[in-house]
C-alpha positions in Angstrom: 95.7 160.7 140.6 98.2 162.9 141.0 99.9 165.5 138.6 103.2 164.5 139.7 103.2 160.0 139.9 104.1 159.0 136.0 102.8 155.5 137.4 100.7 154.2 139.9 98.6 150.7 141.2 96.6 150.8 143.9 95.7 147.1 145.7 96.6 145.6 142.6 96.6 141.9 142.4 97.1 139.5 139.4 95.8 135.5 140.3 96.4 132.6 137.9 94.3 130.2 137.2 95.9 126.7 137.2 94.4 124.4 134.3 95.2 121.3 133.4 94.6 118.1 135.7 95.4 118.1 139.8 96.0 116.3 142.6 93.7 117.0 145.6 95.3 118.9 147.4 97.1 121.3 144.6 95.7 125.0 144.9 93.8 125.8 141.9 95.3 129.2 141.7 98.8 131.2 141.5 98.8 133.8 143.6 101.1 136.7 140.8 100.9 140.0 142.4 98.4 140.5 146.4 98.0 143.8 146.0 100.8 146.3 145.5 100.2 149.8 146.3 103.1 151.7 145.0 103.3 155.4 143.2 106.6 156.6 140.7 107.6 160.0 140.6 108.2 161.2 137.5 111.3 161.7 136.4 114.2 159.8 137.0 114.3 156.2 137.6 112.7 153.9 139.4 113.8 149.9 140.2 112.3 147.0 141.6 114.0 144.1 143.4 112.9 140.7 143.2 113.6 137.3 143.0 112.3 135.0 139.8 108.7 134.9 140.0 108.7 138.2 142.8 106.1 139.2 139.8 108.2 141.7 138.5 107.6 141.4 135.0 103.7 140.5 136.2 104.0 143.6 137.2 105.1 145.2 133.9 103.6 143.4 131.7 100.4 145.2 133.9 101.9 148.8 133.0 102.2 148.1 130.1 98.8 147.5 128.9 99.8 143.7 128.0 97.9 142.1 130.6 94.8 142.9 132.8 94.9 142.9 136.2 92.4 140.2 138.0 91.5 143.8 141.0 93.0 147.0 141.5 94.0 150.1 139.6 97.2 151.2 137.5 97.6 154.0 136.0 100.1 155.7 133.5 100.8 158.8 133.0 97.7 159.8 134.7 95.8 156.7 132.2 94.3 153.3 133.7 95.8 150.6 132.1 92.1 148.9 131.6 90.9 151.6 129.4 93.2 153.9 127.9 95.0 151.8 126.2 95.8 152.8 123.0 96.7 156.1 124.5 99.3 154.9 127.0 100.6 153.3 124.2 102.0 156.4 122.7 103.1 157.5 126.1 105.2 154.1 126.4 107.6 151.7 125.2 109.2 148.7 126.5 112.4 146.7 126.3 113.0 143.2 128.2 116.4 141.8 128.2 117.1 138.1 126.2 114.6 139.1 124.2 114.3 138.1 120.2 113.4 141.7 118.8 113.3 142.0 114.3 113.9 140.0 111.8 117.0 138.3 111.0 116.6 138.3 107.0 116.2 142.5 107.9 119.4 144.4 108.7 119.9 146.7 111.9 119.0 149.7 110.1 115.4 147.9 108.4 114.7 146.4 111.3 114.9 149.6 113.3 112.9 152.2 110.1 110.6 149.8 110.2 109.7 149.6 114.4 110.1 154.0 113.9 107.2 153.5 110.7 105.0 151.6 113.0 105.3 153.9 116.0 104.4 156.8 113.9 107.6 158.8 113.4 107.3 160.3 109.9 110.2 158.9 107.7 112.3 161.9 107.6 112.4 161.9 111.4 113.0 157.9 111.5 116.7 158.2 109.8 117.8 161.0 112.0 116.8 159.4 115.5 117.9 156.3 113.8 121.6 158.0 113.3 121.8 160.1 116.0 121.4 157.1 118.5 122.9 154.5 116.1 126.0 156.3 117.4 125.2 157.2 120.8 125.0 153.3 121.8 128.2 152.3 119.6 126.9 150.1 116.9 127.1 152.9 113.6 129.4 150.5 111.5 126.6 147.2 112.2 124.1 149.5 110.2 123.6 147.3 107.7 124.7 144.0 108.6 121.6 141.9 108.9 120.1 140.9 112.6 120.8 136.7 112.4 124.9 137.8 112.3 124.7 139.8 115.1 126.0 138.7 118.6 123.6 138.7 121.2 126.0 142.3 122.2 125.0 143.9 119.5 121.6 142.0 119.3 120.3 143.7 123.0 122.4 147.6 121.5 119.5 146.8 118.6 116.9 146.1 120.9 117.7 149.5 123.2 117.6 151.5 120.4 113.9 150.2 119.3 113.1 151.0 122.2 113.6 154.5 122.6 113.5 155.5 119.5 109.8 156.8 120.0 111.0 158.8 122.6 108.8 157.4 125.0 107.5 159.0 128.0 107.8 156.3 129.9 110.0 153.3 129.5 110.2 149.6 131.2 113.4 148.6 131.6 112.7 144.6 132.3 116.3 142.5 133.5 117.6 144.7 130.5 121.5 144.0 130.3 120.8 139.6 130.9 123.2 138.2 129.5 124.7 140.7 128.1 129.2 140.9 127.9 130.6 143.6 130.8 131.6 146.5 128.2 127.7 146.0 126.7 126.2 146.3 130.1 128.0 149.3 130.7 126.7 150.5 127.1 123.4 150.1 128.1 124.1 151.6 132.1 125.5 155.2 130.0 123.1 155.7 127.5 120.3 155.4 130.2 122.0 157.7 132.6 122.4 160.4 129.2 119.0 159.7 127.6 117.6 160.9 132.0 119.3 163.6 131.7 118.4 164.8 128.2 115.2 165.6 130.0 114.1 165.4 133.4 110.3 164.6 132.5 111.2 160.9 131.6 110.6 158.1 133.4 112.1 154.6 133.9 111.1 151.7 135.6 113.8 148.9 136.1 113.6 145.3 136.8 117.1 143.8 137.7 118.9 141.1 139.6 122.5 143.2 139.7 122.5 144.3 142.6 125.6 147.2 141.5 123.5 148.1 138.8 120.5 148.6 140.7 122.8 150.7 143.2 124.5 152.8 140.3 121.1 153.6 138.6 117.8 153.7 140.5 117.0 157.1 142.8 114.3 154.9 144.5 114.0 151.2 144.8 111.1 148.9 145.9 111.7 145.0 147.1 108.9 143.0 146.5 108.9 139.3 147.3 106.0 136.2 146.2 103.8 139.3 145.1 103.9 141.3 148.0 105.8 145.3 147.8 108.1 144.9 151.4 109.7 148.0 151.0 110.9 151.7 149.0 112.9 153.6 150.3 116.8 155.4 148.2 119.5 152.8 147.5 121.4 154.4 150.2 117.6 154.7 152.5 117.7 150.9 152.3 121.3 150.4 152.9 121.2 152.7 156.3 118.5 150.2 157.5 122.1 147.1 158.3 123.7 150.1 159.6 123.6 149.1 163.4 125.4 145.6 161.6 129.3 144.6 161.8 129.1 142.8 158.2 131.9 140.2 157.4 132.5 137.9 155.2 134.5 135.2 155.4 136.1 132.9 153.1 137.2 128.6 154.6 138.3 125.2 153.4 137.1 123.4 154.1 133.5 123.8 156.2 132.0 121.0 156.4 129.1 119.1 158.2 127.3 121.1 161.3 127.8 118.9 164.5 124.1 118.9 165.5 122.7 122.1 168.0 125.9 124.0 166.6 125.0 125.3 163.4 126.7 128.7 162.9 123.0 130.5 163.2 123.5 129.4 166.7 127.2 131.5 167.9 125.8 134.6 170.2 125.9 137.8 167.9 125.2 136.2 164.4 122.2 138.1 162.8 121.7 136.3 159.3 123.9 134.4 157.3 124.5 133.6 153.2 126.3 130.8 152.4 128.3 131.0 149.1 129.9 127.4 147.8 132.4 127.4 145.8 135.5 124.6 144.3 138.2 125.6 146.6 135.9 127.2 149.4 133.3 128.5 151.4 132.2 132.4 151.0 130.0 133.1 154.5 128.5 136.6 154.6 127.4 137.7 157.5 126.0 140.4 159.8 127.0 140.8 163.0 125.0 141.9 166.4 129.3 143.9 166.6 132.7 142.9 166.6 132.7 141.8 169.6 131.1 138.4 168.1 133.8 137.7 165.8 135.7 135.4 168.2 132.6 133.2 168.4 132.3 132.8 164.7 136.1 131.8 164.4 136.2 129.3 167.6 133.1 127.6 165.9 134.9 127.4 162.0 138.0 126.2 164.0 135.8 123.0 166.0 134.9 122.3 162.2 138.0 122.0 161.4 137.5 124.9 159.2 140.5 126.6 157.9 140.4 130.7 157.2 141.2 130.9 153.8 140.8 135.2 154.8 137.8 137.4 156.1 136.9 141.1 155.3 135.0 143.7 157.3 132.7 145.8 154.8 130.0 148.3 154.8 126.8 147.1 154.1 125.3 147.0 150.5 122.1 146.4 149.0 122.6 142.6 149.1 122.6 142.4 152.8 119.5 144.2 152.8 117.9 141.7 150.0 119.2 139.1 152.4 117.4 140.5 155.7 114.0 140.8 154.5 114.0 138.7 151.5 116.3 135.9 153.9 118.4 134.9 151.1 120.0 136.1 147.8 118.7 137.7 145.2 120.6 135.3 142.8 120.5 132.3 144.6 119.0 129.2 143.0 119.2 126.9 146.2 120.8 127.1 150.5 124.0 125.9 151.6 123.6 124.1 154.9 125.8 125.8 157.6 
């Protein structure tokens, strides 16, 4: 244990027993976390990136004392999540995107006052904090609106206030902008940055599906997949991993099926490829060993009768790093044959 760490995990595992009838070859358990060791420095914002089912939410539930680990050890603010539950809960808070928070018949102000009192704030302090934070997130004019009458974005802003009302030392944000429109998501990100600037000892652990959000907010990032931690670094450090490659985005229409034994991935110089199918075109995001590999790609597309709509060279992104490590886009649900 180190005083400079807000969060520490050592070979942390969580295994779920699969209940109910099973076929002969069905597994009896599912590994959600397969031995995660992670240290998050005190102060700043640490991000977790990973596809659905990677283990991000399981990790946050263990750290926020909502779930016990199967083995390993986890410390939050130097306290053990299995032994010091009450004391940890005094120091942390949690916000999950898309969750339903509060009672629909109560107003925004009434809900926040109730949660503030649950956290142990005195009445005067609770009212002061509520007034301040309603102004900060821009919903002071909705303080007497019932929760049931709020839009998704406004309800999430209220949920944010609920999470921050106790002024925690450490807060877990699990997909906090999920389902929000562009304006509401921007307001949430600006609030997070302001909250961190106000006190250098505050710590946030964030999970997100949005690469741009991670790039904008996070001081450090870890990529997790299938319960395993793959890599950890600063956003800039992660992107340096793919700077020795030439990144191109090509839009073609139509792409068509590849001839057997003649795929884009087999063209000399093609390192990686991600395919996104749109209504009017197919977008090919590829990493090449160098620009001299591009003519071979264009010749391949010509043989397949694909018309080039546009071609763009760009700098590496966190999406490229993710594809390199995981083999698919973060938001990709199913692959398209290329």
